[in-house]
C-alpha positions in Angstrom: -12.7 25.1 3.1 -9.4 23.7 4.0 -8.7 20.1 3.1 -6.2 19.7 6.0 -5.8 21.4 9.3 -3.1 20.5 11.8 -3.6 21.9 15.3 -0.5 22.0 17.7 0.6 18.5 16.7 3.3 16.7 18.8 5.0 13.4 18.2 7.7 11.6 20.0 10.3 8.9 19.7 10.5 7.7 23.3 11.8 10.7 25.3 12.7 12.6 22.2 10.1 15.0 21.0 10.4 15.0 17.2 7.4 17.3 16.3 6.6 20.2 18.5 3.4 22.1 18.3 3.1 22.2 14.5 0.0 24.0 13.2 -0.7 24.5 9.5 -3.4 24.2 6.9 -3.7 23.2 3.3 -6.3 24.1 0.7 -7.4 21.6 -2.0 -4.9 21.3 -4.8 -2.1 23.1 -2.9 1.5 21.9 -3.0 3.4 22.3 0.2 7.0 21.5 0.7 8.7 20.7 4.0 12.3 21.5 4.3 14.9 21.2 7.1 18.1 19.5 8.1 18.2 15.8 9.0 16.5 15.3 12.3 14.2 18.3 11.9 11.1 16.2 12.2 9.9 16.1 8.5 9.5 12.3 8.2 7.9 11.9 11.6 5.4 14.7 10.7 4.4 12.9 7.5 4.2 9.5 9.3 2.1 11.0 12.0 -0.3 12.6 9.5 -0.7 9.2 7.8 -1.4 7.5 11.1 1.7 5.3 11.0 3.4 7.1 13.9 1.2 7.9 17.0 0.6 11.6 17.8 1.5 12.7 21.4 -0.8 15.7 21.3 -2.7 18.0 19.1 -5.2 17.2 16.3 -5.3 16.4 12.6 -8.5 17.4 10.8 -9.0 16.1 7.3 -11.9 17.5 5.2 -13.6 18.6 8.5 -13.2 15.2 10.2 -11.0 14.9 13.3 -8.6 11.9 12.7 -7.8 11.4 16.4 -8.0 7.7 16.9 -8.0 6.9 13.2 -5.6 4.1 12.1 -3.4 4.4 9.0 -5.8 2.1 7.2 -8.7 4.3 8.1 -6.9 7.4 6.9 -6.0 5.8 3.6 -9.7 5.0 3.2 -10.5 8.6 3.6 -8.0 9.6 0.9 -4.6 10.0 2.5 -1.6 8.2 1.0 2.1 8.2 1.9 5.0 7.5 -0.4 7.6 6.6 2.2 11.3 7.3 2.2 13.1 4.3 0.7 10.0 3.3 -1.4 9.4 0.0 0.4 8.1 -1.9 -2.6 7.4 -5.6 -2.8 10.6 -6.5 -4.4 9.7 -10.1 -5.3 6.6 -8.9 -7.1 6.4 -7.3 -10.6 5.6 -3.6 -11.1 2.1 -4.4 -12.3 1.5 -6.6 -9.2 2.7 -3.7 -6.9 0.2 -1.5 -8.4 -2.7 -4.0 -8.4 -2.2 -4.7 -4.7 -2.7 -1.1 -3.9 -5.9 -1.0 -6.1 -7.5 -3.6 -3.9 -7.5 -1.2 -1.0 -8.2 1.9 -2.9 -11.1 4.3 -3.2 -13.0 5.1 -6.4 -11.7 7.9 -8.5 -9.8 8.9 -11.6 -6.7 6.8 -10.8 -6.7 3.2 -12.1 -4.1 0.9 -13.7 -4.2 2.5 -17.1 -4.3 6.2 -15.9 -1.4 5.6 -13.5 0.8 4.0 -16.3 -0.1 6.8 -18.6 0.9 9.4 -15.9 4.2 7.4 -15.2 5.2 6.4 -18.7 8.6 5.1 -17.5 6.7 2.2 -16.0 5.1 1.0 -19.2 8.1 -1.1 -20.5 8.7 -2.4 -17.0 5.4 -3.7 -15.9 6.5 -7.3 -16.0 9.8 -6.7 -14.3 10.5 -7.4 -10.6 10.4 -4.2 -8.5 13.8 -5.2 -7.0 15.4 -5.1 -10.5 14.4 -1.4 -11.2 16.6 1.6 -10.9 16.1 4.0 -8.1 14.1 6.4 -10.2 11.9 3.7 -11.6 11.3 2.4 -8.1 10.2 5.9 -6.9 7.8 6.0 -9.9 6.3 2.7 -8.8 6.0 3.9 -5.2 4.1 7.1 -6.4 2.0 4.9 -8.8 1.1 2.6 -5.9 0.0 5.6 -3.8 -2.1 6.9 -6.7 -3.9 3.6 -7.2 -5.6 4.4 -3.8 -7.1 7.6 -5.3 -5.7 9.9 -2.6 -7.0 13.4 -2.0 -3.8 14.1 -0.1 -0.5 12.7 -1.3 2.4 12.6 1.2 5.8 12.3 -0.5 8.9 11.7 1.7 12.4 12.5 0.3 11.3 12.6 -3.4 14.8 12.7 -4.9 16.9 11.1 -2.2 19.7 8.9 -3.7 18.5 9.5 -7.4 20.5 10.6 -10.4 19.7 14.1 -11.9 18.0 12.3 -14.8 15.9 10.1 -12.5 14.8 13.1 -10.4 13.7 14.9 -13.6 11.6 11.9 -14.6 10.0 11.8 -11.2 9.1 15.4 -11.3 7.8 15.2 -14.8 5.4 12.5 -13.6 4.4 14.7 -10.6 3.5 17.4 -13.0 0.8 15.1 -14.4 -0.4 14.3 -10.8 -0.7 18.1 -10.1 -2.8 18.4 -13.2 -5.4 16.2 -11.5 -5.6 18.7 -8.6 -4.2 16.3 -6.0 -3.1 18.0 -2.9 0.6 17.3 -2.0 3.0 17.6 0.9 6.5 16.7 0.0 9.8 16.5 1.7 12.6 17.6 -0.5 16.2 18.5 0.1 16.8 20.1 -3.3 15.8 23.7 -2.8 15.9 24.4 -6.5 13.3 21.7 -7.1 11.3 22.9 -4.1 11.0 26.5 -5.3 10.1 25.3 -8.8 7.4 22.9 -7.7 5.8 24.0 -4.4 3.2 26.8 -3.8 4.4 27.2 -0.2 7.4 26.2 1.9 7.5 25.3 5.6 10.9 25.0 7.3 11.2 22.9 10.3 14.0 23.0 12.9 14.1 20.7 15.9 10.5 19.7 15.3 9.1 23.3 15.1 8.0 25.5 12.3 10.5 28.3 12.1 9.5 29.8 8.7 6.6 29.5 6.3 5.6 31.4 3.2 4.7 31.3 -0.4 7.6 30.4 -2.7 7.2 33.6 -4.7 7.7 35.6 -1.5 10.7 33.7 -0.1 14.3 33.7 -1.2 16.7 30.7 -1.2 18.9 32.7 1.3 16.1 33.1 3.8 15.2 29.5 3.7 18.8 28.4 4.1 19.1 30.7 7.1 16.2 29.0 8.8 17.3 25.6 7.7 20.5 25.9 9.6 18.9 27.8 12.6 20.5 31.1 11.8 17.1 32.8 12.2 14.7 31.6 15.0 12.0 34.2 15.2 8.5 32.7 15.6 6.6 32.3 12.3 3.2 33.9 11.6 0.2 31.6 12.2 -0.5 29.4 9.3 -4.1 28.2 9.9 -6.5 29.6 7.4 
């Protein structure tokens, strides 16, 4: 059984249609990467799945339950967590406090304060530091840890490596490897195609809000993805619902 089924999902920003008829499915434990140029609809798609942005049409089915009409809070309670672009931490609170706030709204499961800190070891010496005083990579780790504290079944990660140094990016992905070991299902937005091919099981390329390519990473080449990324290939993709 699929964990997530998206059926002909539409989303708008006023008169602009940012997501156009997106349909795809994820199995439990799968790692899916969304790629595409700026404005392709990646962030809007994640925000719509999380219930932060309203859908203009279509359906999102999570573990067999239609989420139409479910708020972001209700979706989080069912096991969906978003790590937003820009991290959006509570800067005047410590790292430990940022994690503990998320725990108060979380579900029961394997992730708790100690297991999160173990999975994100770069946080251990910074637990008493203010979130605003951290480096970009450390802030990203806190944002991931905060999401894990809710014990998500589906983790949505937006712009994982945006604005980070190569060393910080490596630290974030090292941490994500520990998350993957817990069989958490992931959808991530990532601009670094080398990281995408190394980390994801499957890649979906968006262009102007539509899926223009989709496939297993082992079956796609970087050149094919880049062609779709820039709109050099526009053929309709094969259906992705399982």
